[in-house]
DRENSE-629321 format. One record per residue (C-alpha): x, y, z; residue number from 1; residue in one letter. Coordinates in steps of 0.1 Angstrom, whole numbers. Example, Ala and Ser with C-alpha at 12.3 -4.5 7.8 and 13.67 -1.06 7.14 Angstrom:
% residues 2
<ronu <123; -45; 78>; 1; 'a'>
<ronu <137; -11; 71>; 2; 's'>
//
This chain:
% residues 269
<ronu <30; 73; -561>; 1; 'm'>
<ronu <39; 41; -549>; 2; 'g'>
<ronu <42; 27; -514>; 3; 'n'>
<ronu <76; 29; -518>; 4; 'e'>
<ronu <82; 64; -522>; 5; 'e'>
<ronu <61; 77; -492>; 6; 'i'>
<ronu <81; 90; -465>; 7; 'k'>
<ronu <79; 89; -429>; 8; 'd'>
<ronu <84; 127; -424>; 9; 'd'>
<ronu <55; 140; -443>; 10; 'y'>
<ronu <35; 158; -421>; 11; 'v'>
<ronu <5; 159; -446>; 12; 'i'>
<ronu <-6; 130; -465>; 13; 't'>
<ronu <-34; 130; -494>; 14; 'l'>
<ronu <-41; 98; -511>; 15; 'k'>
<ronu <-67; 97; -536>; 16; 'd'>
<ronu <-90; 121; -525>; 17; 'i'>
<ronu <-124; 124; -540>; 18; 'n'>
<ronu <-155; 148; -525>; 19; 'l'>
<ronu <-189; 145; -538>; 20; 'k'>
<ronu <-218; 159; -528>; 21; 'y'>
<ronu <-255; 161; -533>; 22; 'e'>
<ronu <-263; 194; -554>; 23; 'g'>
<ronu <-294; 212; -566>; 24; 'e'>
<ronu <-290; 192; -602>; 25; 'k'>
<ronu <-275; 161; -586>; 26; 'g'>
<ronu <-244; 150; -574>; 27; 'v'>
<ronu <-214; 174; -578>; 28; 'v'>
<ronu <-178; 159; -576>; 29; 't'>
<ronu <-154; 185; -561>; 30; 'a'>
<ronu <-126; 168; -558>; 31; 'l'>
<ronu <-110; 140; -578>; 32; 'e'>
<ronu <-80; 115; -573>; 33; 'n'>
<ronu <-61; 144; -555>; 34; 'v'>
<ronu <-25; 130; -544>; 35; 'n'>
<ronu <-2; 155; -523>; 36; 'l'>
<ronu <26; 147; -498>; 37; 'n'>
<ronu <36; 182; -477>; 38; 'i'>
<ronu <71; 181; -458>; 39; 'e'>
<ronu <78; 199; -426>; 40; 'n'>
<ronu <84; 233; -431>; 41; 'g'>
<ronu <71; 238; -465>; 42; 'e'>
<ronu <51; 268; -479>; 43; 'f'>
<ronu <25; 252; -501>; 44; 'i'>
<ronu <4; 279; -523>; 45; 'c'>
<ronu <-23; 266; -540>; 46; 'v'>
<ronu <-38; 284; -569>; 47; 'l'>
<ronu <-71; 273; -598>; 48; 'g'>
<ronu <-100; 288; -610>; 49; 'p'>
<ronu <-132; 297; -589>; 50; 's'>
<ronu <-151; 268; -578>; 51; 'g'>
<ronu <-122; 244; -582>; 52; 'c'>
<ronu <-120; 228; -551>; 53; 'g'>
<ronu <-90; 246; -532>; 54; 'k'>
<ronu <-112; 255; -502>; 55; 's'>
<ronu <-130; 221; -500>; 56; 't'>
<ronu <-92; 204; -500>; 57; 'l'>
<ronu <-82; 228; -470>; 58; 'l'>
<ronu <-111; 221; -452>; 59; 'k'>
<ronu <-100; 183; -456>; 60; 'i'>
<ronu <-66; 190; -443>; 61; 'i'>
<ronu <-81; 208; -412>; 62; 'a'>
<ronu <-107; 181; -405>; 63; 'g'>
<ronu <-135; 204; -411>; 64; 'l'>
<ronu <-150; 179; -439>; 65; 'l'>
<ronu <-141; 138; -445>; 66; 'a'>
<ronu <-136; 130; -480>; 67; 'p'>
<ronu <-159; 107; -500>; 68; 's'>
<ronu <-130; 85; -505>; 69; 's'>
<ronu <-93; 84; -501>; 70; 'g'>
<ronu <-70; 91; -470>; 71; 'e'>
<ronu <-63; 122; -453>; 72; 'a'>
<ronu <-33; 117; -428>; 73; 'k'>
<ronu <-14; 138; -406>; 74; 'm'>
<ronu <22; 124; -393>; 75; 'd'>
<ronu <5; 92; -408>; 76; 'q'>
<ronu <-23; 93; -384>; 77; 'g'>
<ronu <-60; 95; -402>; 78; 'i'>
<ronu <-75; 130; -396>; 79; 'i'>
<ronu <-103; 125; -381>; 80; 'k'>
<ronu <-116; 161; -368>; 81; 'g'>
<ronu <-105; 197; -362>; 82; 'p'>
<ronu <-71; 198; -341>; 83; 'd'>
<ronu <-52; 227; -331>; 84; 'y'>
<ronu <-20; 214; -342>; 85; 'n'>
<ronu <-38; 223; -380>; 86; 'r'>
<ronu <-46; 259; -375>; 87; 'g'>
<ronu <-67; 278; -399>; 88; 'v'>
<ronu <-68; 315; -408>; 89; 'v'>
<ronu <-100; 325; -430>; 90; 'f'>
<ronu <-102; 354; -452>; 91; 'q'>
<ronu <-122; 372; -427>; 92; 'n'>
<ronu <-107; 375; -394>; 93; 'p'>
<ronu <-124; 352; -366>; 94; 't'>
<ronu <-122; 371; -336>; 95; 'l'>
<ronu <-148; 374; -309>; 96; 'y'>
<ronu <-162; 413; -307>; 97; 'p'>
<ronu <-170; 414; -270>; 98; 'w'>
<ronu <-130; 400; -264>; 99; 'l'>
<ronu <-102; 423; -264>; 100; 'n'>
<ronu <-74; 417; -288>; 101; 'i'>
<ronu <-54; 399; -259>; 102; 'r'>
<ronu <-83; 378; -247>; 103; 'd'>
<ronu <-90; 367; -282>; 104; 'n'>
<ronu <-50; 355; -292>; 105; 'v'>
<ronu <-52; 336; -258>; 106; 'g'>
<ronu <-88; 323; -261>; 107; 'f'>
<ronu <-75; 289; -273>; 108; 'g'>
<ronu <-55; 284; -248>; 109; 'l'>
<ronu <-80; 289; -224>; 110; 'k'>
<ronu <-99; 265; -237>; 111; 'm'>
<ronu <-73; 241; -237>; 112; 'r'>
<ronu <-70; 250; -195>; 113; 'k'>
<ronu <-34; 263; -196>; 114; 'f'>
<ronu <-24; 279; -165>; 115; 'p'>
<ronu <-28; 316; -164>; 116; 'k'>
<ronu <9; 324; -164>; 117; 'e'>
<ronu <14; 305; -194>; 118; 'd'>
<ronu <-15; 322; -215>; 119; 'i'>
<ronu <-3; 355; -205>; 120; 'a'>
<ronu <33; 344; -214>; 121; 'r'>
<ronu <22; 332; -247>; 122; 'r'>
<ronu <-3; 356; -254>; 123; 't'>
<ronu <28; 384; -252>; 124; 'k'>
<ronu <53; 365; -271>; 125; 'q'>
<ronu <29; 363; -304>; 126; 'y'>
<ronu <12; 398; -300>; 127; 'l'>
<ronu <48; 412; -301>; 128; 'e'>
<ronu <54; 389; -329>; 129; 'l'>
<ronu <29; 404; -352>; 130; 'v'>
<ronu <34; 440; -337>; 131; 'n'>
<ronu <4; 443; -318>; 132; 'l'>
<ronu <15; 446; -286>; 133; 's'>
<ronu <4; 481; -279>; 134; 'e'>
<ronu <-32; 471; -293>; 135; 'f'>
<ronu <-41; 444; -268>; 136; 'e'>
<ronu <-68; 461; -248>; 137; 'k'>
<ronu <-89; 473; -279>; 138; 'h'>
<ronu <-113; 454; -294>; 139; 'k'>
<ronu <-119; 440; -329>; 140; 'p'>
<ronu <-140; 470; -340>; 141; 'y'>
<ronu <-113; 495; -330>; 142; 'e'>
<ronu <-86; 477; -354>; 143; 'l'>
<ronu <-81; 481; -393>; 144; 's'>
<ronu <-83; 451; -416>; 145; 'g'>
<ronu <-48; 444; -415>; 146; 'g'>
<ronu <-45; 443; -380>; 147; 'm'>
<ronu <-74; 422; -377>; 148; 'k'>
<ronu <-58; 399; -397>; 149; 'q'>
<ronu <-27; 402; -381>; 150; 'r'>
<ronu <-45; 394; -344>; 151; 'a'>
<ronu <-59; 361; -365>; 152; 's'>
<ronu <-28; 351; -371>; 153; 'l'>
<ronu <-16; 352; -338>; 154; 'a'>
<ronu <-47; 335; -322>; 155; 'k'>
<ronu <-34; 307; -344>; 156; 'v'>
<ronu <5; 310; -337>; 157; 'l'>
<ronu <-3; 308; -300>; 158; 'v'>
<ronu <-11; 271; -301>; 159; 'n'>
<ronu <19; 262; -316>; 160; 'n'>
<ronu <6; 242; -347>; 161; 'p'>
<ronu <25; 221; -368>; 162; 'r'>
<ronu <5; 232; -399>; 163; 'v'>
<ronu <-10; 268; -406>; 164; 'i'>
<ronu <-39; 264; -436>; 165; 'l'>
<ronu <-49; 301; -448>; 166; 'm'>
<ronu <-78; 304; -468>; 167; 'd'>
<ronu <-76; 337; -492>; 168; 'e'>
<ronu <-64; 355; -457>; 169; 'p'>
<ronu <-56; 387; -474>; 170; 'l'>
<ronu <-80; 386; -504>; 171; 'g'>
<ronu <-99; 415; -487>; 172; 'a'>
<ronu <-74; 440; -480>; 173; 'l'>
<ronu <-59; 470; -501>; 174; 'd'>
<ronu <-27; 466; -521>; 175; 'a'>
<ronu <-4; 481; -498>; 176; 'l'>
<ronu <-19; 465; -467>; 177; 't'>
<ronu <-16; 431; -486>; 178; 'r'>
<ronu <20; 434; -494>; 179; 'q'>
<ronu <31; 444; -458>; 180; 'n'>
<ronu <7; 411; -444>; 181; 'm'>
<ronu <28; 389; -473>; 182; 'q'>
<ronu <61; 404; -459>; 183; 's'>
<ronu <50; 395; -423>; 184; 'l'>
<ronu <35; 360; -433>; 185; 'i'>
<ronu <71; 350; -449>; 186; 'r'>
<ronu <87; 366; -419>; 187; 's'>
<ronu <70; 345; -394>; 188; 'l'>
<ronu <74; 316; -416>; 189; 'w'>
<ronu <111; 322; -415>; 190; 'w'>
<ronu <109; 326; -376>; 191; 'k'>
<ronu <87; 296; -369>; 192; 't'>
<ronu <96; 269; -394>; 193; 'n'>
<ronu <59; 260; -396>; 194; 'k'>
<ronu <43; 238; -424>; 195; 't'>
<ronu <19; 265; -444>; 196; 'v'>
<ronu <-8; 259; -468>; 197; 'f'>
<ronu <-22; 288; -483>; 198; 'l'>
<ronu <-48; 294; -509>; 199; 'i'>
<ronu <-48; 325; -534>; 200; 't'>
<ronu <-60; 341; -564>; 201; 'h'>
<ronu <-29; 362; -568>; 202; 'd'>
<ronu <-3; 344; -589>; 203; 'v'>
<ronu <24; 368; -578>; 204; 'd'>
<ronu <14; 364; -543>; 205; 'e'>
<ronu <18; 324; -547>; 206; 'a'>
<ronu <49; 327; -565>; 207; 'l'>
<ronu <68; 355; -539>; 208; 's'>
<ronu <56; 333; -508>; 209; 'l'>
<ronu <55; 297; -513>; 210; 'g'>
<ronu <86; 270; -518>; 211; 't'>
<ronu <60; 250; -541>; 212; 'r'>
<ronu <31; 263; -562>; 213; 'v'>
<ronu <2; 241; -570>; 214; 'i'>
<ronu <-25; 245; -597>; 215; 'v'>
<ronu <-56; 233; -596>; 216; 'm'>
<ronu <-81; 220; -626>; 217; 's'>
<ronu <-117; 236; -630>; 218; 's'>
<ronu <-141; 210; -613>; 219; 'r'>
<ronu <-137; 187; -602>; 220; 'p'>
<ronu <-108; 196; -586>; 221; 'g'>
<ronu <-74; 178; -596>; 222; 'r'>
<ronu <-40; 188; -591>; 223; 'i'>
<ronu <-28; 195; -627>; 224; 'v'>
<ronu <10; 207; -620>; 225; 'k'>
<ronu <31; 216; -591>; 226; 'e'>
<ronu <62; 245; -596>; 227; 'f'>
<ronu <89; 240; -571>; 228; 'k'>
<ronu <100; 278; -562>; 229; 't'>
<ronu <125; 296; -543>; 230; 'd'>
<ronu <118; 333; -549>; 231; 'f'>
<ronu <105; 336; -511>; 232; 't'>
<ronu <142; 333; -502>; 233; 'y'>
<ronu <153; 364; -524>; 234; 'n'>
<ronu <121; 389; -525>; 235; 'i'>
<ronu <135; 413; -495>; 236; 't'>
<ronu <134; 446; -493>; 237; 'g'>
<ronu <148; 466; -526>; 238; 'd'>
<ronu <155; 430; -541>; 239; 'n'>
<ronu <115; 425; -545>; 240; 'g'>
<ronu <111; 438; -581>; 241; 'd'>
<ronu <147; 424; -594>; 242; 'r'>
<ronu <136; 394; -585>; 243; 'c'>
<ronu <99; 396; -596>; 244; 'r'>
<ronu <112; 407; -631>; 245; 'y'>
<ronu <137; 380; -638>; 246; 's'>
<ronu <130; 362; -669>; 247; 'd'>
<ronu <128; 327; -646>; 248; 'h'>
<ronu <102; 344; -627>; 249; 'y'>
<ronu <83; 359; -654>; 250; 'l'>
<ronu <81; 321; -673>; 251; 'k'>
<ronu <70; 305; -646>; 252; 'i'>
<ronu <43; 334; -640>; 253; 'r'>
<ronu <29; 333; -676>; 254; 'e'>
<ronu <30; 290; -675>; 255; 'e'>
<ronu <7; 290; -643>; 256; 'i'>
<ronu <-17; 319; -659>; 257; 'l'>
<ronu <-21; 301; -692>; 258; 'n'>
<ronu <-27; 272; -670>; 259; 'l'>
<ronu <-57; 289; -653>; 260; 'i'>
<ronu <-71; 307; -684>; 261; 'n'>
<ronu <-71; 280; -707>; 262; 'd'>
<ronu <-97; 265; -684>; 263; 'q'>
<ronu <-119; 296; -688>; 264; 'g'>
<ronu <-110; 317; -654>; 265; 'd'>
<ronu <-92; 346; -666>; 266; 'k'>
<ronu <-67; 358; -640>; 267; 'y'>
<ronu <-55; 392; -644>; 268; 'v'>
<ronu <-18; 399; -655>; 269; 'i'>
//
């Protein structure tokens, strides 16, 4: 992509990203020449074979890893480290076991020295948003897996980040809880207009949530193909199955599965 095509309103810009590290058998190239521009309000879903560098790419955007070469920018400024404007939700909920849910959600604001009344107000707002108000005094061990993940979402959202980075956040949940969490994430995205970057191994999850689905190659990770999608706007209530069984949906689904399976990582159909 030439410089003349780069827009000023990209929230995230990745240019010629490469990442290498020293492995047991020598230098390993995890990512190779990754280029990606993310616009404000997009919902990006990333698929690819195991070990292709999906999580590594997320960590670079989060500022947890620096690329070996290339540039990772947010709002045209180089990403130099973690920042509350890029909130991260991991597969395992990151909650402090000694704090109740209310204090877990408000912890980041407390560390940023927000006034107590602001912390209380914003914490209440986001606990309501994820339907956990009545559990605010519970400790994490008293909550189900889905409830813990909702609390982790609130913990990120309360800081009002520009970008939400999600590394297989629903991978450990049962099928019904996962479906409910997908609906919640979609609803939160609609309500907050945040930019979301989500990694998943589930093709249907990617197609039902994302506005753009990115498929990565086996290591070294490269972007193989991108798909513009709009199913997330139509998958609501009883309309979900009709959308998922449409010819257009099934055609894209099959193409994505073939792209991944051709690289040796057999996704379940």
